[in-house]
GUTI-123714 format. One record per residue: residue number from 1; x, y, z of N, C-alpha, C in turn. Coordinates in Angstrom, 1 decimal, always signed. Layout:
<nodes>
 num     nx     ny     nz    cax    cay    caz     cx     cy     cz
 NUM      X      Y      Z      X      Y      Z      X      Y      Z
...
</nodes>
This chain:
<nodes>
 num     nx     ny     nz    cax    cay    caz     cx     cy     cz
   1 +129.9  -12.1  -52.8 +131.3  -11.9  -53.0 +131.5  -11.1  -54.3
   2 +132.4  -10.2  -54.3 +132.6   -9.3  -55.5 +133.3  -10.1  -56.6
   3 +133.2   -9.5  -57.8 +133.8  -10.1  -59.0 +135.3  -10.1  -58.8
   4 +135.9   -9.1  -58.1 +137.3   -9.1  -57.9 +137.8  -10.2  -57.0
   5 +137.0  -10.6  -56.0 +137.3  -11.7  -55.1 +137.2  -13.0  -55.9
   6 +136.1  -13.1  -56.7 +135.9  -14.3  -57.5 +137.1  -14.6  -58.4
   7 +137.6  -13.5  -59.0 +138.8  -13.6  -59.9 +140.0  -14.1  -59.1
   8 +140.2  -13.4  -57.9 +141.4  -13.8  -57.1 +141.3  -15.3  -56.7
   9 +140.2  -15.7  -56.3 +140.0  -17.1  -55.9 +140.3  -18.0  -57.1
  10 +139.8  -17.7  -58.2 +140.0  -18.5  -59.4 +141.5  -18.5  -59.8
  11 +142.1  -17.4  -59.7 +143.6  -17.3  -60.0 +144.4  -18.2  -59.0
  12 +144.0  -18.1  -57.7 +144.6  -18.9  -56.7 +144.4  -20.4  -57.0
  13 +143.2  -20.8  -57.3 +142.9  -22.2  -57.6 +143.7  -22.6  -58.8
  14 +143.8  -21.8  -59.8 +144.6  -22.2  -60.9 +146.0  -22.3  -60.6
  15 +146.6  -21.4  -59.8 +148.0  -21.5  -59.4 +148.2  -22.7  -58.6
  16 +147.3  -23.0  -57.7 +147.4  -24.2  -56.8 +147.5  -25.4  -57.7
  17 +146.6  -25.6  -58.7 +146.7  -26.8  -59.5 +148.0  -26.8  -60.3
  18 +148.4  -25.7  -60.9 +149.6  -25.7  -61.7 +150.9  -26.0  -60.8
  19 +151.0  -25.4  -59.7 +152.1  -25.7  -58.8 +152.1  -27.1  -58.3
  20 +150.9  -27.6  -57.9 +150.8  -29.0  -57.5 +151.2  -30.0  -58.6
  21 +150.7  -29.7  -59.8 +151.1  -30.6  -60.9 +152.5  -30.5  -61.3
  22 +153.0  -29.3  -61.4 +154.4  -29.2  -61.8 +155.4  -29.8  -60.7
  23 +155.1  -29.6  -59.4 +155.9  -30.1  -58.4 +155.9  -31.7  -58.4
  24 +154.7  -32.3  -58.7 +154.6  -33.7  -58.7 +155.4  -34.3  -59.9
  25 +155.3  -33.6  -61.0 +156.0  -34.0  -62.2 +157.5  -33.8  -62.1
  26 +157.9  -32.8  -61.4 +159.4  -32.5  -61.3 +160.1  -33.4  -60.3
  27 +159.4  -33.9  -59.3 +160.0  -34.7  -58.3 +159.0  -35.8  -57.8
  28 +158.7  -36.8  -58.6 +157.7  -37.8  -58.3 +158.1  -38.5  -57.0
  29 +159.4  -38.8  -56.7 +159.7  -39.6  -55.5 +159.4  -38.8  -54.3
  30 +159.7  -37.5  -54.3 +159.3  -36.6  -53.1 +157.8  -36.6  -52.9
  31 +157.1  -36.4  -54.1 +155.7  -36.3  -54.0 +155.1  -37.5  -53.4
  32 +155.5  -38.7  -53.8 +155.0  -39.9  -53.2 +155.4  -40.1  -51.8
  33 +156.6  -39.8  -51.4 +157.1  -39.9  -50.0 +156.3  -39.0  -49.1
  34 +155.8  -37.9  -49.5 +155.1  -37.0  -48.7 +153.6  -37.3  -48.6
  35 +153.0  -37.9  -49.6 +151.6  -38.0  -49.7 +151.0  -39.5  -49.6
  36 +151.9  -40.4  -49.9 +151.4  -41.8  -50.0 +152.2  -42.8  -49.2
  37 +151.6  -43.9  -48.8 +152.3  -45.0  -48.3 +152.5  -46.0  -49.4
  38 +153.8  -46.3  -49.8 +154.1  -47.1  -50.9 +154.9  -46.3  -51.9
  39 +155.0  -46.9  -53.1 +155.8  -46.2  -54.1 +155.2  -46.4  -55.5
  40 +155.7  -45.6  -56.4 +155.2  -45.8  -57.8 +156.4  -46.3  -58.6
  41 +156.2  -47.2  -59.4 +157.2  -47.8  -60.3 +157.2  -47.0  -61.6
  42 +157.9  -45.9  -61.6 +158.0  -45.1  -62.8 +158.7  -45.7  -64.0
  43 +159.5  -46.8  -63.7 +160.1  -47.6  -64.7 +159.1  -48.4  -65.5
  44 +157.9  -48.6  -64.9 +156.8  -49.3  -65.6 +156.1  -48.2  -66.5
  45 +156.2  -48.4  -67.9 +155.6  -47.4  -68.7 +154.1  -47.1  -68.5
  46 +153.4  -48.0  -68.1 +151.9  -47.8  -67.8 +151.8  -46.9  -66.6
  47 +152.5  -47.3  -65.5 +152.4  -46.4  -64.3 +152.9  -45.0  -64.5
  48 +154.0  -44.9  -65.2 +154.6  -43.6  -65.6 +153.6  -42.8  -66.4
  49 +152.9  -43.4  -67.3 +151.9  -42.7  -68.2 +150.8  -42.2  -67.3
  50 +150.2  -43.0  -66.5 +149.1  -42.6  -65.7 +149.4  -41.5  -64.7
  51 +150.6  -41.6  -64.1 +151.1  -40.6  -63.2 +151.2  -39.3  -63.9
  52 +151.9  -39.3  -65.0 +152.1  -38.0  -65.8 +150.8  -37.5  -66.3
  53 +150.0  -38.3  -66.9 +148.7  -37.9  -67.5 +147.8  -37.2  -66.4
  54 +147.8  -37.8  -65.2 +147.0  -37.3  -64.1 +147.5  -35.8  -63.8
  55 +148.8  -35.7  -63.6 +149.3  -34.3  -63.2 +149.2  -33.3  -64.4
  56 +149.4  -33.8  -65.6 +149.2  -32.9  -66.7 +147.7  -32.4  -66.8
  57 +146.8  -33.3  -66.5 +145.4  -32.9  -66.4 +145.1  -31.9  -65.3
  58 +145.8  -32.1  -64.1 +145.6  -31.1  -63.0 +146.1  -29.8  -63.5
  59 +147.3  -29.7  -64.2 +147.8  -28.5  -64.7 +146.8  -27.8  -65.7
  60 +146.3  -28.6  -66.6 +145.3  -28.1  -67.5 +144.1  -27.5  -66.9
  61 +143.6  -28.2  -65.8 +142.5  -27.6  -65.1 +142.9  -26.3  -64.4
  62 +144.1  -26.2  -64.0 +144.6  -24.9  -63.4 +144.5  -23.8  -64.4
  63 +145.0  -24.1  -65.6 +144.9  -23.1  -66.7 +143.4  -22.7  -66.9
  64 +142.5  -23.7  -66.9 +141.1  -23.5  -67.1 +140.5  -22.5  -66.0
  65 +141.0  -22.7  -64.8 +140.5  -21.8  -63.7 +141.0  -20.4  -63.9
  66 +142.2  -20.3  -64.4 +142.8  -18.9  -64.6 +142.0  -18.3  -65.8
  67 +141.7  -19.1  -66.9 +140.9  -18.5  -68.0 +139.6  -18.1  -67.5
  68 +138.9  -18.9  -66.6 +137.6  -18.6  -66.1 +137.7  -17.3  -65.3
  69 +138.8  -17.0  -64.6 +139.0  -15.8  -63.9 +138.9  -14.6  -64.8
  70 +139.4  -14.8  -66.0 +139.4  -13.7  -67.0 +138.1  -13.6  -67.8
  71 +137.4  -14.7  -67.9 +136.2  -14.7  -68.7 +135.0  -15.1  -67.9
  72 +134.4  -14.2  -67.1 +133.3  -14.5  -66.3 +132.1  -15.0  -67.0
  73 +131.8  -14.6  -68.2 +130.6  -15.1  -68.9 +130.8  -16.5  -69.4
  74 +132.0  -17.1  -69.4 +132.2  -18.4  -69.9 +132.6  -19.4  -68.8
  75 +132.5  -19.0  -67.5 +133.1  -19.8  -66.5 +132.1  -20.9  -65.9
  76 +130.9  -20.8  -66.2 +129.9  -21.8  -65.7 +130.3  -23.2  -65.9
  77 +130.6  -23.7  -67.1 +130.9  -25.1  -67.3 +132.2  -25.5  -66.6
  78 +133.2  -24.6  -66.6 +134.5  -25.0  -65.9 +134.3  -25.1  -64.4
  79 +133.5  -24.2  -63.9 +133.3  -24.2  -62.4 +132.5  -25.4  -62.0
  80 +131.4  -25.8  -62.8 +130.6  -27.0  -62.5 +131.5  -28.2  -62.5
  81 +132.2  -28.4  -63.7 +133.0  -29.6  -63.8 +134.1  -29.6  -62.8
  82 +134.7  -28.5  -62.6 +135.8  -28.4  -61.6 +135.4  -28.7  -60.2
  83 +134.2  -28.2  -59.8 +133.7  -28.5  -58.4 +133.4  -29.9  -58.3
  84 +132.8  -30.5  -59.3 +132.4  -32.0  -59.2 +133.7  -32.8  -59.1
  85 +134.7  -32.4  -60.0 +135.9  -33.1  -60.0 +136.7  -33.0  -58.7
  86 +136.7  -31.9  -58.1 +137.4  -31.7  -56.8 +136.7  -32.5  -55.7
  87 +135.4  -32.5  -55.7 +134.7  -33.4  -54.7 +135.0  -34.9  -54.9
  88 +135.0  -35.3  -56.2 +135.3  -36.7  -56.4 +136.8  -37.0  -56.0
  89 +137.7  -36.1  -56.3 +139.1  -36.3  -55.9 +139.2  -36.4  -54.3
  90 +138.5  -35.5  -53.6 +138.5  -35.6  -52.2 +137.9  -37.0  -51.7
  91 +136.9  -37.4  -52.3 +136.3  -38.7  -52.0 +137.3  -39.8  -52.2
  92 +138.0  -39.8  -53.3 +139.0  -40.8  -53.6 +140.2  -40.7  -52.6
  93 +140.6  -39.5  -52.2 +141.6  -39.4  -51.2 +141.2  -39.9  -49.8
  94 +139.9  -39.7  -49.4 +139.4  -40.2  -48.2 +139.4  -41.7  -48.2
  95 +139.0  -42.3  -49.3 +139.0  -43.8  -49.5 +140.5  -44.3  -49.4
  96 +141.4  -43.7  -50.1 +142.8  -44.1  -50.1 +143.4  -44.0  -48.7
  97 +143.1  -42.9  -48.0 +143.5  -42.8  -46.6 +142.9  -43.8  -45.7
  98 +141.7  -44.1  -45.8 +141.0  -45.1  -45.0 +141.6  -46.5  -45.2
  99 +142.0  -46.7  -46.4 +142.6  -48.0  -46.7 +144.1  -48.1  -46.3
 100 +144.6  -47.0  -45.8 +146.0  -47.0  -45.4 +147.0  -46.6  -46.5
 101 +146.5  -46.2  -47.7 +147.4  -45.9  -48.8 +147.9  -44.5  -48.9
 102 +147.3  -43.6  -48.0 +147.7  -42.2  -48.1 +148.0  -41.6  -46.7
 103 +148.8  -40.6  -46.7 +149.2  -39.9  -45.5 +148.1  -38.9  -45.1
 104 +148.1  -38.4  -43.9 +147.2  -37.4  -43.5 +147.5  -36.1  -44.3
 105 +148.7  -35.9  -44.7 +149.0  -34.7  -45.5 +148.2  -34.7  -46.8
 106 +148.0  -35.8  -47.5 +147.2  -35.8  -48.7 +145.8  -35.5  -48.3
 107 +145.3  -36.0  -47.2 +143.9  -35.7  -46.8 +143.8  -34.2  -46.5
 108 +144.8  -33.6  -45.9 +144.7  -32.2  -45.6 +144.7  -31.4  -46.9
 109 +145.6  -31.7  -47.8 +145.6  -31.0  -49.1 +144.3  -31.1  -49.9
 110 +143.8  -32.3  -49.9 +142.6  -32.6  -50.6 +141.4  -31.9  -50.0
 111 +141.5  -31.5  -48.7 +140.4  -30.8  -48.1 +140.3  -29.4  -48.7
 112 +141.4  -28.8  -49.1 +141.3  -27.5  -49.8 +140.5  -27.6  -51.1
 113 +140.5  -28.8  -51.7 +139.7  -29.0  -52.9 +138.2  -28.9  -52.6
 114 +137.8  -29.3  -51.4 +136.4  -29.2  -50.9 +136.1  -27.7  -50.8
 115 +137.0  -26.9  -50.2 +136.8  -25.5  -50.1 +136.6  -24.9  -51.5
 116 +137.5  -25.2  -52.4 +137.4  -24.7  -53.8 +136.1  -25.1  -54.4
 117 +135.6  -26.3  -54.2 +134.4  -26.8  -54.7 +133.2  -26.0  -54.2
 118 +133.2  -25.7  -52.9 +132.2  -24.9  -52.3 +132.2  -23.5  -52.8
 119 +133.3  -22.9  -53.0 +133.4  -21.6  -53.6 +132.9  -21.6  -55.0
 120 +133.3  -22.6  -55.8 +132.8  -22.7  -57.2 +131.3  -22.8  -57.2
 121 +130.7  -23.6  -56.4 +129.3  -23.7  -56.3 +128.6  -22.4  -55.9
 122 +129.3  -21.7  -55.0 +128.7  -20.4  -54.6 +128.8  -19.4  -55.7
 123 +129.9  -19.4  -56.5 +130.0  -18.6  -57.7 +128.8  -18.9  -58.7
 124 +128.6  -20.2  -58.9 +127.5  -20.6  -59.8 +126.2  -20.1  -59.3
 125 +125.9  -20.3  -58.0 +124.6  -19.9  -57.4 +124.4  -18.4  -57.5
 126 +125.5  -17.6  -57.3 +125.4  -16.2  -57.4 +125.1  -15.8  -58.8
 127 +125.8  -16.5  -59.7 +125.6  -16.2  -61.2 +124.2  -16.4  -61.6
 128 +123.6  -17.5  -61.1 +122.2  -17.8  -61.5 +121.3  -16.7  -60.9
 129 +121.6  -16.2  -59.7 +120.8  -15.1  -59.1 +120.9  -13.8  -59.9
 130 +122.1  -13.5  -60.4 +122.3  -12.3  -61.2 +121.5  -12.4  -62.5
 131 +121.4  -13.6  -63.1 +120.6  -13.7  -64.3 +119.1  -13.7  -64.1
 132 +118.7  -13.6  -62.9 +117.3  -13.5  -62.6 +116.6  -14.8  -62.4
 133 +117.3  -15.9  -62.4 +116.7  -17.2  -62.3 +116.7  -17.5  -60.8
 134 +115.7  -18.2  -60.4 +115.7  -18.7  -59.0 +116.8  -19.6  -58.7
 135 +117.4  -19.4  -57.5 +118.6  -20.2  -57.1 +118.3  -21.7  -57.0
 136 +117.1  -22.1  -56.6 +116.8  -23.5  -56.5 +116.4  -24.2  -57.7
 137 +116.2  -23.5  -58.8 +115.7  -24.1  -60.0 +116.7  -24.9  -60.8
</nodes>
């Protein structure tokens, strides 16, 4: 895949995270109604903190993906951590859905994170090949 496509994908991944985080923070009730079975008690300071901290973190990762799009030489650590995080998030969503706590919509959206993780791993593999290192090392 060309560097131009890598950049576009990273910019899209960044925008995806930023829009998801901003929309969750802007309208938590709608966010919960669409993606989860149950509700969040934002009147509870602890629940409100974790909800907000989670989505602020998602936005920060989005900024990181955009920065990685502009800085190819520094993108390795962001892509590795981002891919692992996206796979872990997908696993958590599968578990939540299996227990009846999440809608199929959440599962569908989290599947896009698996696609991003695969793309990030492919970028990393291609980068290793460019440096002259064997891909399996």
